[in-house]
C-alpha positions as CSV (number, residue, x, y, z in Angstrom):
1,M,155.3,87.7,55.4
2,K,151.8,87.2,56.8
3,L,150.7,83.6,57.3
4,R,147.1,84.7,56.4
5,K,145.1,81.7,55.1
6,A,148.4,79.8,54.5
7,C,146.8,76.4,55.3
8,W,143.2,76.9,54.4
9,N,143.0,74.1,51.9
10,S,144.9,70.9,51.1
11,L,148.2,72.5,50.2
12,S,151.1,70.5,51.6
13,L,152.6,71.0,55.1
14,V,155.9,71.7,53.4
15,F,154.5,74.8,51.7
16,C,153.1,76.0,55.1
17,L,156.5,75.4,56.8
18,L,158.2,77.4,54.0
19,L,155.9,80.3,54.6
20,A,156.8,80.2,58.3
21,V,160.5,80.2,57.5
22,H,160.1,83.2,55.3
23,A,158.1,84.9,58.1
24,G,161.0,84.5,60.5
25,V,163.9,85.5,58.3
26,A,165.0,89.2,58.3
27,S,165.0,90.7,54.9
28,A,168.2,92.1,53.4
29,V,166.0,94.8,51.8
30,E,164.3,97.5,53.8
31,V,161.4,99.3,52.1
32,D,160.4,102.7,53.4
33,R,156.5,102.3,53.6
34,A,156.0,106.0,53.7
35,Q,158.0,106.5,50.5
36,V,156.1,103.7,48.7
37,E,152.8,105.2,49.8
38,R,153.8,108.6,48.5
39,Y,154.2,107.0,45.1
40,L,150.8,105.3,45.4
41,E,149.2,108.5,46.5
42,K,150.7,110.2,43.5
43,L,149.1,107.6,41.2
44,R,145.8,107.8,43.1
45,V,145.6,111.6,42.5
46,Q,146.6,111.3,38.9
47,S,144.0,108.7,38.2
48,G,141.2,110.1,40.3
49,A,140.9,106.7,41.9
50,P,139.5,106.1,45.4
51,G,142.3,103.6,46.1
52,V,145.7,102.3,44.9
53,S,147.5,99.3,46.2
54,A,150.8,97.4,45.7
55,A,152.8,94.4,46.7
56,I,156.6,94.0,46.3
57,M,158.4,90.7,46.6
58,V,162.1,90.2,46.4
59,K,163.7,86.7,46.4
60,G,160.5,85.3,47.8
61,E,160.1,87.7,50.6
62,L,157.1,90.0,50.7
63,V,158.8,93.3,51.6
64,Y,155.7,95.5,51.1
65,S,152.0,95.0,50.9
66,G,149.6,97.9,51.4
67,G,147.9,100.8,49.8
68,V,146.2,104.1,50.1
69,G,142.5,105.1,50.0
70,L,139.5,102.9,49.6
71,A,138.8,99.6,47.9
72,D,135.0,100.1,48.3
73,V,133.7,103.6,48.7
74,E,130.3,102.4,50.0
75,T,131.6,100.2,52.8
76,G,134.8,102.1,53.5
77,M,137.0,99.0,53.1
78,A,140.6,100.1,52.8
79,Q,142.6,99.4,49.7
80,D,145.7,97.1,50.2
81,G,147.6,94.2,48.8
82,T,145.0,91.6,50.0
83,V,142.0,93.1,48.2
84,V,140.6,90.9,45.5
85,H,140.1,92.5,42.1
86,N,139.8,91.6,38.4
87,I,143.4,91.8,36.9
88,G,142.2,92.2,33.3
89,S,144.7,91.2,30.7
90,I,147.2,90.1,33.2
91,S,145.1,87.0,33.1
92,K,146.7,86.3,29.7
93,T,150.1,85.6,31.4
94,Q,148.5,82.7,33.4
95,A,147.1,81.3,30.2
96,A,150.7,81.6,28.7
97,I,152.2,79.6,31.6
98,A,149.5,76.9,31.1
99,V,150.2,76.6,27.4
100,M,153.9,76.4,27.9
101,Q,153.5,73.7,30.5
102,L,151.8,71.7,27.8
103,V,154.5,72.5,25.4
104,E,157.1,71.1,27.9
105,Q,155.1,67.9,28.0
106,G,155.2,67.6,24.3
107,K,151.4,67.9,24.0
108,V,151.4,71.3,22.2
109,N,153.4,72.5,19.2
110,L,153.5,76.3,19.1
111,D,153.8,76.3,15.3
112,A,150.9,74.0,14.8
113,E,147.6,75.4,13.4
114,I,145.2,76.3,16.1
115,Q,142.6,73.9,14.7
116,T,144.9,71.1,15.8
117,Y,143.7,71.8,19.4
118,V,140.5,73.8,18.7
119,P,138.8,71.9,15.9
120,W,135.6,74.0,16.1
121,F,137.5,77.2,15.1
122,P,136.8,77.7,11.4
123,R,139.7,77.8,9.0
124,K,140.4,81.3,7.5
125,Q,142.0,82.7,4.4
126,A,145.4,81.6,5.7
127,P,146.6,79.2,8.5
128,I,146.9,80.6,12.1
129,T,149.4,79.0,14.5
130,V,149.4,78.9,18.3
131,R,152.5,81.1,18.3
132,Q,150.8,83.8,16.2
133,I,147.9,83.8,18.7
134,M,150.4,84.3,21.6
135,T,152.1,87.1,19.8
136,H,149.1,89.1,18.5
137,T,150.0,88.4,14.9
138,S,147.0,86.1,14.1
139,G,144.9,88.6,12.3
140,I,141.9,87.8,14.6
141,R,140.3,91.1,15.6
142,H,140.0,92.7,19.0
143,Y,136.7,94.1,20.5
144,K,134.7,96.6,18.5
145,D,132.1,99.1,19.6
146,G,128.5,97.9,19.6
147,E,129.2,94.2,19.3
148,F,127.6,93.4,22.7
149,G,124.2,94.6,21.5
150,E,121.9,97.5,22.5
151,G,122.6,98.4,26.1
152,E,125.6,96.1,26.1
153,V,123.3,93.3,27.1
154,L,125.7,90.5,26.1
155,A,128.2,91.9,28.6
156,F,125.9,90.5,31.3
157,R,125.4,87.0,29.8
158,Q,126.9,83.9,31.5
159,F,128.6,81.7,28.9
160,D,129.1,78.1,29.9
161,S,131.8,77.4,27.3
162,I,134.4,79.4,25.4
163,E,133.0,77.9,22.1
164,E,129.6,79.4,22.8
165,A,131.1,82.7,23.9
166,S,133.1,82.9,20.6
167,K,130.2,82.3,18.1
168,R,129.5,85.9,17.5
169,W,132.9,86.6,16.0
170,I,134.6,83.4,14.8
171,N,133.1,83.4,11.4
172,E,134.5,86.8,10.5
173,P,137.5,87.1,8.1
174,L,140.9,87.9,9.4
175,E,142.0,91.5,9.5
176,F,145.3,90.7,7.9
177,T,147.4,87.7,6.8
178,P,148.8,86.0,9.9
179,G,152.4,86.9,10.7
180,S,152.3,90.0,8.4
181,K,151.3,92.5,11.1
182,R,150.8,92.8,14.9
183,S,147.5,93.9,16.4
184,Y,146.5,93.2,20.0
185,S,143.6,90.8,20.3
186,S,141.9,89.4,23.4
187,Y,139.6,87.3,21.3
188,A,142.6,85.5,19.9
189,T,144.0,84.9,23.3
190,N,140.6,83.5,24.5
191,L,141.1,80.5,22.2
192,L,144.0,79.4,24.5
193,Q,141.3,78.4,27.0
194,A,139.8,76.0,24.5
195,L,143.3,74.6,23.7
196,I,144.2,74.0,27.3
197,E,140.9,72.3,28.0
198,K,141.2,70.1,24.9
199,V,144.7,69.0,25.5
200,S,144.6,68.6,29.3
201,G,141.2,67.2,29.6
202,Q,140.4,69.5,32.5
203,G,138.3,72.6,32.8
204,Y,140.3,75.8,32.4
205,E,139.8,77.0,36.0
206,E,140.6,73.6,37.4
207,Y,143.8,73.4,35.3
208,L,145.0,76.8,36.6
209,R,144.1,75.9,40.2
210,V,146.1,72.6,40.1
211,H,149.0,73.5,37.9
212,V,149.5,77.3,38.4
213,W,147.7,78.9,41.3
214,Q,148.3,76.3,44.0
215,P,152.0,75.6,43.2
216,A,152.5,79.4,43.3
217,G,150.7,79.8,46.6
218,M,148.0,82.0,45.0
219,L,145.2,81.2,47.5
220,D,142.9,84.2,46.6
221,T,143.0,83.7,42.8
222,Q,140.0,82.4,40.8
223,F,137.6,83.1,37.9
224,D,135.7,86.3,38.2
225,V,132.1,84.9,38.5
226,P,129.5,87.5,39.6
227,A,127.4,85.0,41.5
228,R,130.3,83.9,43.8
229,I,130.7,85.4,47.3
230,V,134.3,86.6,47.4
231,P,135.6,88.1,50.7
232,R,137.4,91.4,50.3
233,R,136.3,91.9,46.7
234,G,137.1,95.4,45.7
235,R,135.1,97.7,43.4
236,G,135.9,99.5,40.2
237,Y,135.0,103.2,39.5
238,E,135.0,105.8,36.9
239,R,134.6,109.6,36.7
240,D,131.6,111.2,35.0
241,A,132.9,112.8,31.9
242,K,130.8,116.0,32.4
243,T,130.8,116.5,36.2
244,G,133.9,114.6,37.3
245,D,131.8,112.9,39.9
246,L,132.9,109.4,41.0
247,K,130.5,106.6,40.0
248,N,130.4,102.8,40.0
249,A,131.9,101.4,36.8
250,A,129.5,99.4,34.6
251,Q,129.5,95.8,35.6
252,E,130.3,93.0,33.2
253,N,130.2,89.2,33.1
254,V,133.6,88.2,31.8
255,S,132.8,84.5,31.2
256,Y,133.5,85.2,27.5
257,K,137.1,86.0,28.2
258,Y,138.5,84.0,31.2
259,A,141.9,83.6,29.4
260,G,141.9,87.1,28.0
261,G,140.8,89.0,31.1
262,G,138.6,87.1,33.5
263,V,140.7,86.2,36.5
264,I,140.4,87.9,40.0
265,S,143.5,88.0,42.2
266,T,145.3,90.2,44.8
267,D,148.6,92.1,44.5
268,E,150.1,89.6,46.9
269,D,149.1,86.6,44.8
270,L,150.5,88.3,41.6
271,V,153.9,88.8,43.1
272,R,153.8,85.2,44.3
273,F,153.0,84.2,40.7
274,G,156.1,86.1,39.5
275,H,158.3,84.5,42.1
276,A,157.1,81.0,41.4
277,I,158.0,81.6,37.7
278,N,161.5,82.9,38.7
279,R,162.1,79.9,41.0
280,G,161.3,77.4,38.2
281,L,158.2,76.1,40.1
282,L,156.0,76.4,37.0
283,L,158.3,76.1,34.0
284,K,161.8,74.9,33.2
285,P,164.6,77.4,32.3
286,A,164.6,76.6,28.6
287,T,160.9,77.1,28.4
288,L,161.1,80.4,30.1
289,R,163.8,81.5,27.7
290,E,161.5,80.8,24.8
291,M,158.6,82.5,26.4
292,Y,160.7,85.6,27.0
293,R,162.4,85.6,23.7
294,P,161.5,88.5,21.3
295,Q,159.2,86.6,19.0
296,V,158.5,89.1,16.2
297,P,161.4,91.6,16.3
298,A,160.6,93.1,12.9
299,L,157.0,93.9,13.9
300,Y,157.2,94.5,17.7
301,P,160.6,94.0,19.4
302,N,159.1,93.9,22.9
303,Q,156.7,91.0,22.2
304,G,157.4,87.6,23.9
305,L,154.9,84.8,24.1
306,I,152.1,87.0,25.6
307,W,154.5,88.7,28.0
308,F,155.9,92.1,27.1
309,L,159.7,92.6,27.3
310,E,160.6,96.1,28.7
311,T,163.5,98.2,30.0
312,D,162.8,100.7,32.8
313,P,164.2,104.3,32.9
314,W,167.2,103.1,34.9
315,G,168.2,100.5,32.3
316,H,166.9,97.4,34.0
317,R,165.1,94.7,32.0
318,H,161.8,93.3,33.1
319,V,158.9,91.3,31.7
320,G,155.3,92.2,32.5
321,H,151.7,92.9,31.5
322,S,149.0,95.4,32.4
323,G,145.2,95.0,32.5
324,S,142.1,97.2,32.5
325,V,138.5,96.0,33.1
326,K,135.4,97.3,34.8
327,G,136.9,100.6,35.8
328,T,140.2,99.2,37.2
329,S,143.8,99.1,36.1
330,S,146.5,96.6,37.2
331,D,150.2,96.3,36.4
332,L,152.7,93.4,37.0
333,V,156.4,93.8,36.4
334,N,158.9,91.0,37.0
335,Y,162.7,91.6,37.1
336,T,163.4,87.9,36.5
337,E,167.1,87.8,37.1
338,S,166.9,89.7,40.3
339,D,163.8,87.9,41.4
340,L,162.0,91.1,42.1
341,V,158.2,91.3,41.4
342,V,155.9,94.3,41.8
343,A,152.1,94.4,41.4
344,V,150.0,97.6,41.4
345,H,146.3,98.1,41.3
346,V,144.2,101.2,40.7
347,N,140.4,101.0,41.2
348,A,139.3,103.7,38.8
349,W,139.8,104.0,35.1
350,A,143.3,105.6,35.0
351,G,143.3,106.4,31.3
352,K,146.7,105.2,30.1
353,T,147.7,102.2,32.2
354,E,151.3,103.2,31.6
355,K,150.9,105.4,34.7
356,G,150.6,102.2,36.7
357,A,153.7,100.8,34.9
358,E,155.7,103.9,35.8
359,I,154.8,103.5,39.5
360,S,155.6,99.8,39.3
361,E,159.1,100.5,37.9
362,A,159.7,103.3,40.4
363,L,158.8,100.9,43.3
364,A,161.2,98.3,41.8
365,Q,163.9,100.9,41.7
366,L,163.6,101.3,45.5
367,V,164.7,97.7,45.9
368,L,167.2,97.5,43.0
369,S,169.1,100.5,44.4
370,Q,169.7,98.5,47.6
371,L,171.0,95.3,46.1
372,P,174.7,94.8,46.3
373,A,176.7,95.2,43.1
374,G,176.1,92.2,40.9
375,E,172.8,91.2,42.4
376,A,170.7,93.6,40.3
377,K,171.3,91.3,37.3
378,D,168.7,92.8,35.0
379,K,170.8,95.7,34.0
380,T,171.1,96.0,30.2
381,K,174.6,95.4,28.8
């Protein structure tokens, strides 16, 4: 494992020494880089992207970090696992960890009404619970065409608070009675930022930095703020619908959705995030079991608390999430029992992000096929 930037800030000496130990220990898993990069190149061609990257971590060891193609076409920067990019809705999983930490501390009740923690959110035709927000069963709508104004002007605005960012939609009626249906909603998830800030007394980014990112060793993860200078920041692209020519994706200020899709990170940081969860560094085992439990089996059997519960084509269970924003697509899969985590990023709009999930699962299979009998514990019974 590279010791890149391991001791840049005030992280403890113990953490730095642990990184050094990992760097000196031979892995029991050997990953064929050429084979991995053939998978990545396949996805790059399918998506029409300039670049695709991935990172693979097994039992805390970074066994692959790399990519194919370009992260920035204009500068020629190569795409690899250290490039910083917006992870879209994978940001929601970090909000979920933060909420569940507060649940562990007895400060949040998942079945309490959201107004208990977000008093400025107006009451609707029926009560909405925190759990319903985290399972997309709240009835709060998702985005709709045209709501950002002519020329999408609101997409460029900097919002200084989640309350201010939410004003244009919070007075609308619910689309359905909470708990009666499931409909994906980033607006609902964004309310988790307000909950975390109210209960913890910290700004949302500061809370994540102290309680999630630093404990997991995620040194390149932060809010996606356009004004910030971010070394190795990648670009997002799209193809012209008529000519097929590559062009820069439309830019956006994501200050209205930090919890729902406003975090930038690297593939390496994402697999560290998954490993930290698996090691119990962020949540206790009982809390993890609740987070990964099918929450609304009659409506959507694969829905945990934010996380999606999936089975790959080889019959192995994993949890994960995907994300798409500003011309990019990302995917994170975590085989929790085997402690195997894979992150993939594509820097052009890839249409269905499931293509990224398919590649993530295929890369995971390269590792699972090498584990001794009994170690690939995620196999369905």
